[in-house]
C-alpha positions as CSV (number, residue, x, y, z in Angstrom):
1,M,-1.8,-37.0,-33.4
2,N,1.7,-38.0,-32.2
3,G,3.1,-34.6,-33.1
4,F,0.3,-32.8,-31.2
5,K,1.0,-34.9,-28.1
6,K,4.7,-34.1,-28.4
7,F,3.9,-30.4,-28.7
8,L,1.7,-30.5,-25.5
9,M,4.4,-32.3,-23.5
10,Q,7.1,-29.8,-24.4
11,G,8.4,-27.8,-21.4
12,N,7.5,-24.5,-23.0
13,V,3.8,-25.3,-23.1
14,I,3.7,-26.5,-19.5
15,D,5.8,-23.4,-18.4
16,L,3.4,-21.1,-20.2
17,A,0.3,-22.7,-18.6
18,V,1.9,-22.4,-15.1
19,A,2.8,-18.7,-15.9
20,V,-0.8,-17.9,-16.9
21,V,-2.2,-19.4,-13.7
22,I,0.3,-17.7,-11.5
23,G,-0.2,-14.5,-13.4
24,A,-4.0,-14.6,-12.8
25,A,-3.5,-15.2,-9.1
26,F,-0.9,-12.4,-8.9
27,N,-3.3,-10.1,-10.8
28,A,-5.9,-10.6,-8.1
29,I,-3.3,-9.7,-5.4
30,V,-2.2,-6.5,-7.3
31,Q,-5.8,-5.5,-8.0
32,S,-6.7,-5.9,-4.3
33,L,-3.7,-3.8,-3.3
34,V,-4.6,-1.0,-5.7
35,A,-8.3,-1.0,-4.9
36,D,-8.2,-1.6,-1.2
37,L,-5.0,0.2,-0.1
38,L,-3.7,2.6,-2.7
39,T,-7.0,4.1,-4.0
40,P,-8.3,5.0,-0.5
41,L,-4.9,6.5,0.3
42,I,-5.1,8.7,-2.7
43,S,-8.7,9.7,-1.9
44,A,-7.7,10.6,1.7
45,F,-5.3,13.2,0.2
46,G,-7.2,14.1,-3.0
47,G,-10.7,14.1,-1.6
48,L,-12.4,12.3,-4.5
49,P,-12.1,8.5,-4.4
50,D,-14.0,7.8,-7.6
51,F,-14.2,9.8,-10.8
52,S,-16.9,7.6,-12.5
53,S,-19.6,10.3,-11.8
54,L,-17.7,12.9,-13.9
55,K,-19.4,13.4,-17.3
56,V,-19.9,16.0,-20.1
57,T,-23.3,16.2,-21.8
58,V,-23.4,17.3,-25.4
59,G,-26.9,17.2,-26.9
60,Q,-28.4,13.9,-26.0
61,S,-25.0,12.1,-25.4
62,N,-23.2,11.7,-22.1
63,F,-19.4,11.4,-22.3
64,M,-18.4,9.5,-19.1
65,Y,-14.8,10.7,-19.0
66,G,-14.6,9.9,-15.3
67,N,-14.5,6.1,-16.0
68,F,-11.5,6.7,-18.4
69,I,-9.7,8.7,-15.6
70,N,-10.4,5.8,-13.2
71,A,-9.0,3.3,-15.7
72,V,-5.9,5.4,-16.3
73,I,-5.2,5.9,-12.6
74,S,-5.8,2.2,-11.9
75,F,-3.4,1.3,-14.7
76,L,-0.7,3.6,-13.5
77,M,-1.0,2.3,-9.9
78,V,-0.9,-1.3,-11.1
79,A,2.2,-0.6,-13.3
80,A,3.9,1.2,-10.4
81,V,3.2,-1.8,-8.0
82,I,4.5,-4.3,-10.6
83,Y,7.6,-2.2,-11.2
84,F,8.5,-1.5,-7.6
85,L,7.6,-5.0,-6.2
86,V,8.6,-7.2,-9.1
87,V,10.8,-5.7,-11.8
88,K,13.1,-3.5,-9.6
89,P,13.9,-6.2,-7.0
90,F,14.4,-8.9,-9.8
91,T,16.7,-6.6,-11.7
92,H,18.7,-5.8,-8.6
93,L,19.0,-9.5,-7.8
94,K,20.0,-10.3,-11.3
95,D,22.7,-7.6,-11.3
96,R,24.1,-8.8,-8.0
97,R,24.4,-12.4,-9.3
98,A,26.0,-11.1,-12.5
99,A,28.6,-9.1,-10.5
100,K,29.6,-12.3,-8.5
101,V,30.4,-14.2,-11.7
102,E,33.9,-12.8,-12.4
103,S,35.6,-13.8,-15.5
104,K,38.6,-16.2,-15.1
105,T,40.0,-15.4,-18.5
106,R,41.3,-12.4,-20.3
107,E,42.3,-11.5,-23.9
108,C,45.8,-11.8,-25.2
109,P,46.9,-8.4,-26.4
110,E,48.8,-9.9,-29.4
111,C,46.5,-12.5,-30.9
112,L,43.2,-11.7,-29.0
113,S,42.7,-15.3,-27.9
114,E,41.1,-16.1,-24.5
115,I,43.8,-17.0,-21.9
116,P,43.6,-17.6,-18.2
117,K,44.1,-14.4,-16.1
118,A,47.1,-15.9,-14.2
119,A,48.9,-16.8,-17.5
120,S,52.3,-15.1,-18.1
121,R,52.6,-16.4,-21.7
122,C,49.9,-16.9,-24.3
123,A,49.3,-20.6,-25.2
124,F,48.3,-19.7,-28.8
125,C,51.0,-17.2,-29.9
126,S,53.7,-17.6,-27.2
127,S,53.7,-13.9,-26.4
128,A,54.9,-12.8,-23.0
129,I,51.9,-11.3,-21.1
130,I,52.4,-8.5,-18.6
131,A,50.4,-9.2,-15.4
132,A,47.4,-6.9,-15.2
């Protein structure tokens, strides 16, 4: 029982629980954005807001391919919203932060050891270093 308690109190489990709750709340926001704003916008230009009535009848069976089209369109819109509102800004922010962290060392051309950029002589092999 002690091991189970330790497992539950690990940071990863708590982080995962928080991520699931926040993910569910974010899902509601994205679904609302797609259903209430983007779908009516598409129907204003496309003319048909809902494809669920589309079907093909073969014998006694009805193939409701319109529901599948609705699901595909909804998925593509949700994926686009997630990409443009979450992934792209996060990647841009991450790249900007990475660009600010400039390396303060360089490689010695003789022994390939890491030396300070301002060094004029390698501390490991005593080679004279030409300023870059």
